MDTraj code that builds the backbone (N, CA, C; nanometers):
import mdtraj as md
import numpy as np

residues = "UNK UNK UNK UNK UNK UNK UNK UNK UNK UNK UNK UNK UNK UNK UNK UNK UNK UNK UNK UNK UNK UNK UNK UNK UNK UNK UNK UNK UNK UNK UNK UNK UNK UNK UNK UNK UNK UNK UNK UNK UNK UNK UNK UNK UNK UNK UNK UNK UNK UNK UNK UNK UNK UNK UNK UNK UNK UNK UNK UNK UNK UNK UNK UNK UNK UNK UNK UNK UNK UNK UNK UNK UNK UNK UNK UNK UNK UNK UNK UNK UNK UNK UNK UNK UNK UNK UNK UNK UNK UNK".split()
xyz = np.array([
    [8.2188, 11.1274, 8.6283],
    [8.3231, 11.0449, 8.7199],
    [8.4534, 11.0413, 8.6292],
    [8.5677, 10.9970, 8.6606],
    [8.6474, 10.8666, 8.5937],
    [8.6450, 10.7618, 8.6032],
    [8.7026, 10.6128, 8.5490],
    [8.6912, 10.4599, 8.5934],
    [8.7581, 10.4669, 8.6672],
    [8.7549, 10.3854, 8.7514],
    [8.8186, 10.2883, 8.8034],
    [8.9323, 10.2549, 8.7472],
    [9.0305, 10.2894, 8.8205],
    [9.1729, 10.2041, 8.7332],
    [9.2709, 10.1296, 8.8144],
    [9.3426, 10.2484, 8.9477],
    [9.4429, 10.2192, 9.0326],
    [9.3519, 10.1705, 9.1438],
    [9.2363, 10.1158, 9.1641],
    [9.2668, 10.0850, 9.3127],
    [9.2220, 9.9854, 9.3162],
    [9.2404, 9.9242, 9.4655],
    [9.2499, 9.7525, 9.4851],
    [9.0742, 9.7231, 9.4241],
    [8.9413, 9.8094, 9.3845],
    [8.8318, 9.7610, 9.3845],
    [8.7155, 9.8759, 9.4724],
    [8.6132, 9.8524, 9.3646],
    [8.5546, 9.9892, 9.3762],
    [8.4645, 9.9738, 9.4640],
    [8.4310, 10.0539, 9.5888],
    [8.3457, 10.0557, 9.7048],
    [8.2555, 10.1545, 9.7781],
    [8.1211, 10.1823, 9.7324],
    [8.0409, 10.2540, 9.7115],
    [7.9413, 10.2107, 9.7365],
    [7.8695, 10.3117, 9.6266],
    [7.6972, 10.3460, 9.5789],
    [7.7192, 10.4733, 9.4459],
    [7.6543, 10.4063, 9.3537],
    [7.6653, 10.5255, 9.2024],
    [7.4892, 10.4818, 9.2290],
    [7.4345, 10.5759, 9.1523],
    [7.2828, 10.6785, 9.1654],
    [7.2554, 10.6630, 8.9094],
    [7.2106, 10.6374, 8.9292],
    [7.1475, 10.6402, 8.8190],
    [7.0666, 10.8121, 8.7385],
    [7.1344, 10.8201, 8.6401],
    [7.0782, 10.9135, 8.5241],
    [6.9380, 10.9151, 8.5797],
    [6.8336, 10.9161, 8.5576],
    [6.6833, 10.9018, 8.6284],
    [6.6650, 10.9377, 8.7988],
    [6.8141, 10.9382, 8.9014],
    [6.7308, 10.8597, 9.0454],
    [6.6291, 10.7664, 9.0491],
    [6.6281, 10.6558, 8.9816],
    [6.5641, 10.6024, 9.0021],
    [6.6267, 10.4787, 9.0629],
    [6.6913, 10.3919, 9.0465],
    [6.7742, 10.3193, 9.1092],
    [6.9425, 10.3926, 9.1587],
    [6.9720, 10.2990, 9.2751],
    [7.0589, 10.3162, 9.3115],
    [7.1398, 10.0846, 9.3143],
    [7.2867, 10.1321, 9.3582],
    [7.3888, 10.0057, 9.2961],
    [7.5137, 9.9809, 9.4085],
    [7.5317, 9.9945, 9.4995],
    [7.6285, 9.9227, 9.5375],
    [7.6774, 9.8563, 9.5569],
    [7.8607, 9.9170, 9.5752],
    [7.9367, 9.8133, 9.5355],
    [8.0029, 9.7798, 9.6646],
    [8.0400, 9.6566, 9.7559],
    [8.0858, 9.5859, 9.8880],
    [8.1780, 9.5738, 9.9113],
    [8.2831, 9.5612, 9.9376],
    [8.4285, 9.4893, 9.9057],
    [8.4641, 9.4200, 10.0791],
    [8.4458, 9.2859, 10.1118],
    [8.4899, 9.2448, 10.2445],
    [8.6010, 9.2101, 10.2562],
    [8.6959, 9.2489, 10.3176],
    [8.7257, 9.1826, 10.4052],
    [8.8200, 9.0599, 10.4960],
    [8.8882, 8.9782, 10.4393],
    [8.8689, 8.9450, 10.4952],
    [9.0692, 8.8722, 10.5691],
    [9.1010, 8.9327, 10.5483],
    [9.2122, 9.0043, 10.6889],
    [9.2341, 9.1829, 10.7103],
    [9.3039, 9.1398, 10.7349],
    [9.2764, 9.3058, 10.8083],
    [9.3634, 9.4299, 10.6898],
    [9.4854, 9.3354, 10.6279],
    [9.5220, 9.4122, 10.5219],
    [9.4380, 9.3284, 10.3866],
    [9.4397, 9.3126, 10.3860],
    [9.3284, 9.1925, 10.2891],
    [9.1445, 9.1966, 10.2132],
    [9.1753, 9.2778, 10.0798],
    [9.0743, 9.3044, 10.0240],
    [8.9727, 9.1450, 9.9788],
    [8.9224, 9.1206, 10.0212],
    [8.8685, 8.9536, 9.9475],
    [8.8323, 8.9785, 9.7695],
    [8.7990, 8.8270, 9.7146],
    [8.8540, 8.8206, 9.5724],
    [8.7238, 8.8382, 9.5014],
    [8.5364, 8.8170, 9.6441],
    [8.4408, 8.8701, 9.5914],
    [8.3721, 8.9581, 9.6565],
    [8.3374, 9.0752, 9.5738],
    [8.2690, 9.1194, 9.6456],
    [8.0802, 9.1103, 9.5659],
    [7.9756, 9.1772, 9.6655],
    [7.9000, 9.1831, 9.6274],
    [7.8724, 9.3138, 9.5718],
    [7.7360, 9.2789, 9.4941],
    [7.6977, 9.4397, 9.3768],
    [7.5437, 9.3932, 9.3776],
    [7.4847, 9.5071, 9.5194],
    [7.3100, 9.4881, 9.5642],
    [7.2837, 9.6581, 9.4516],
    [7.1381, 9.6095, 9.4282],
    [7.0523, 9.7169, 9.3683],
    [6.9363, 9.7553, 9.4159],
    [6.9299, 9.8473, 9.4730],
    [6.8074, 9.9657, 9.5070],
    [6.7514, 9.9734, 9.4393],
    [6.6091, 10.0240, 9.4652],
    [6.5346, 10.1346, 9.4127],
    [6.4875, 10.2159, 9.4811],
    [6.5461, 10.3739, 9.3980],
    [6.4666, 10.4607, 9.4888],
    [6.3896, 10.5268, 9.5308],
    [6.3566, 10.5514, 9.6297],
    [6.2070, 10.5899, 9.6468],
    [6.1589, 10.7179, 9.6432],
    [6.0572, 10.7888, 9.5843],
    [6.0003, 10.9386, 9.5228],
    [6.0741, 10.9535, 9.6502],
    [5.9047, 10.9954, 9.7271],
    [5.8647, 11.0108, 9.8652],
    [5.8038, 10.8974, 9.9747],
    [5.8208, 10.7793, 9.9970],
    [5.8042, 10.6752, 10.0753],
    [5.8197, 10.7195, 10.1427],
    [5.7571, 10.6448, 10.2589],
    [5.7565, 10.6030, 10.4029],
    [5.9195, 10.5801, 10.4101],
    [5.9378, 10.4684, 10.3309],
    [6.1557, 10.4255, 10.3466],
    [6.2252, 10.4838, 10.2528],
    [6.3322, 10.5541, 10.2882],
    [6.4316, 10.6228, 10.1563],
    [6.4852, 10.5069, 10.1004],
    [6.4513, 10.3965, 10.0701],
    [6.5367, 10.2596, 9.9505],
    [6.4579, 10.1131, 9.9787],
    [6.4298, 10.0518, 9.8433],
    [6.4277, 9.9209, 9.8174],
    [6.4647, 9.8555, 9.8148],
    [6.5618, 9.7380, 9.8693],
    [6.6374, 9.6270, 9.8128],
    [6.5665, 9.4866, 9.6682],
    [6.6679, 9.5365, 9.5839],
    [6.5520, 9.4692, 9.4680],
    [6.6576, 9.3823, 9.4039],
    [6.8277, 9.3364, 9.4488],
    [6.8156, 9.2422, 9.4284],
    [7.0119, 9.2216, 9.5175],
    [7.0233, 9.1161, 9.4708],
    [7.2255, 9.1290, 9.4445],
    [7.3108, 8.9897, 9.4389],
    [7.4240, 8.9969, 9.4210],
    [7.4558, 8.9225, 9.3367],
    [7.6782, 8.9788, 9.3461],
    [7.7146, 8.8159, 9.3063],
    [7.8823, 8.8523, 9.3584],
    [7.9300, 8.8387, 9.2731],
    [8.0557, 8.9227, 9.2519],
    [8.0860, 8.9704, 9.1848],
    [8.2389, 8.9209, 9.1846],
    [8.3657, 8.8539, 9.1134],
    [8.4570, 8.9084, 9.1365],
    [8.5155, 9.0256, 9.1650],
    [8.6772, 9.0574, 9.1789],
    [8.7074, 9.1902, 9.1367],
    [8.6647, 9.2876, 9.0022],
    [8.7529, 9.1732, 8.8996],
    [8.7426, 9.2495, 8.7849],
    [8.6460, 9.2998, 8.7642],
    [8.5512, 9.1876, 8.7682],
    [8.3966, 9.1874, 8.6819],
    [8.3582, 9.2758, 8.7279],
    [8.3439, 9.3484, 8.9326],
    [8.2430, 9.4824, 8.9676],
    [8.3366, 9.6097, 8.8977],
    [8.5086, 9.6064, 8.8938],
    [8.5018, 9.6452, 8.7868],
    [8.4741, 9.7479, 8.6867],
    [8.4872, 9.6442, 8.5908],
    [8.4225, 9.6618, 8.4567],
    [8.2523, 9.6739, 8.4941],
    [8.1910, 9.5884, 8.6188],
    [8.1044, 9.7133, 8.5871],
    [8.0139, 9.8549, 8.6801],
    [8.1329, 9.8761, 8.7248],
    [8.1756, 10.0138, 8.7421],
    [8.1962, 10.1547, 8.7097],
    [8.2767, 10.0636, 8.5603],
    [8.3110, 10.1777, 8.4693],
    [8.2269, 10.1690, 8.3256],
    [8.1386, 10.0872, 8.3461],
    [8.0042, 10.0674, 8.2327],
    [7.9267, 10.1428, 8.2358],
    [7.8591, 10.1331, 8.3637],
    [7.7554, 10.2542, 8.4638],
    [7.8078, 10.3618, 8.4680],
    [7.9693, 10.4120, 8.4736],
    [8.0074, 10.5889, 8.5049],
    [7.9630, 10.6046, 8.3662],
    [8.0603, 10.5096, 8.2706],
    [7.9798, 10.5657, 8.0736],
    [7.9083, 10.6278, 8.1069],
    [7.7726, 10.5246, 8.1302],
    [7.6328, 10.5068, 8.1205],
    [7.6001, 10.6306, 8.1850],
    [7.6611, 10.7136, 8.2378],
    [7.5987, 10.8198, 8.3433],
    [7.5990, 10.8324, 8.5218],
    [7.5816, 10.7218, 8.5464],
    [7.6099, 10.6990, 8.6981],
    [7.6664, 10.7764, 8.7898],
    [7.5901, 10.8702, 8.8563],
    [7.7374, 10.9101, 8.9026],
    [7.7867, 10.8657, 9.0616],
    [7.8811, 10.8507, 9.1405],
    [7.9184, 10.8001, 9.2784],
    [7.8216, 10.9651, 9.3557],
    [7.7531, 10.8420, 9.4801],
    [7.6408, 10.9199, 9.5712],
    [7.7463, 10.8932, 9.7147],
    [7.6665, 11.0457, 9.8280],
    [7.7034, 10.9428, 9.9336],
    [7.5565, 10.8957, 9.9719],
    [7.5158, 10.8619, 9.9975],
    [7.3717, 10.7133, 10.0232],
    [7.3349, 10.7508, 10.1874],
    [7.3926, 10.8278, 10.2073],
    [7.2940, 10.8568, 10.3802],
    [7.1839, 11.0153, 10.3354],
    [7.2451, 11.0663, 10.2596],
    [7.1374, 11.1919, 10.1686],
    [7.0505, 11.1246, 10.1254],
    [7.0161, 10.9745, 10.0320],
    [6.9186, 10.9178, 10.0017],
    [6.8323, 10.8555, 10.1673],
    [6.9831, 10.7848, 10.2219],
    [6.8754, 10.7805, 10.3174],
    [6.8454, 10.8644, 10.4692],
    [6.8464, 10.9257, 10.4274],
    [6.8105, 11.0233, 10.5577],
    [6.6458, 10.9607, 10.5715],
    [6.5458, 10.9703, 10.7160],
    [6.4464, 10.9259, 10.6842],
    [6.2789, 10.9999, 10.7355],
])
top = md.Topology()
chain = top.add_chain()
for i, resn in enumerate(residues, 1):
    res = top.add_residue(resn, chain, resSeq=i)
    for name in ("N", "CA", "C"):
        top.add_atom(name, md.element.get_by_symbol(name[0]), res)
traj = md.Trajectory(xyz[None], top)
């Protein structure tokens, strides 16, 4: 996966190489055409075969620049972008 460089901000899910952790990057729009400068980064534990597919661990707010930096660091550490619906199927 390539680095995030020429986009407004990262948005979506990354999962670690061991399929134990998933991180959600979420940008909120403060108007129709404008993405807010603050984003949330949520960390989730992936439950291998439990009744609930994922378990919420933590949330932090980040600037757009910090979220791009975090995304790129995770991708450089072999995290991959995923479609969370594949994990969250009940």
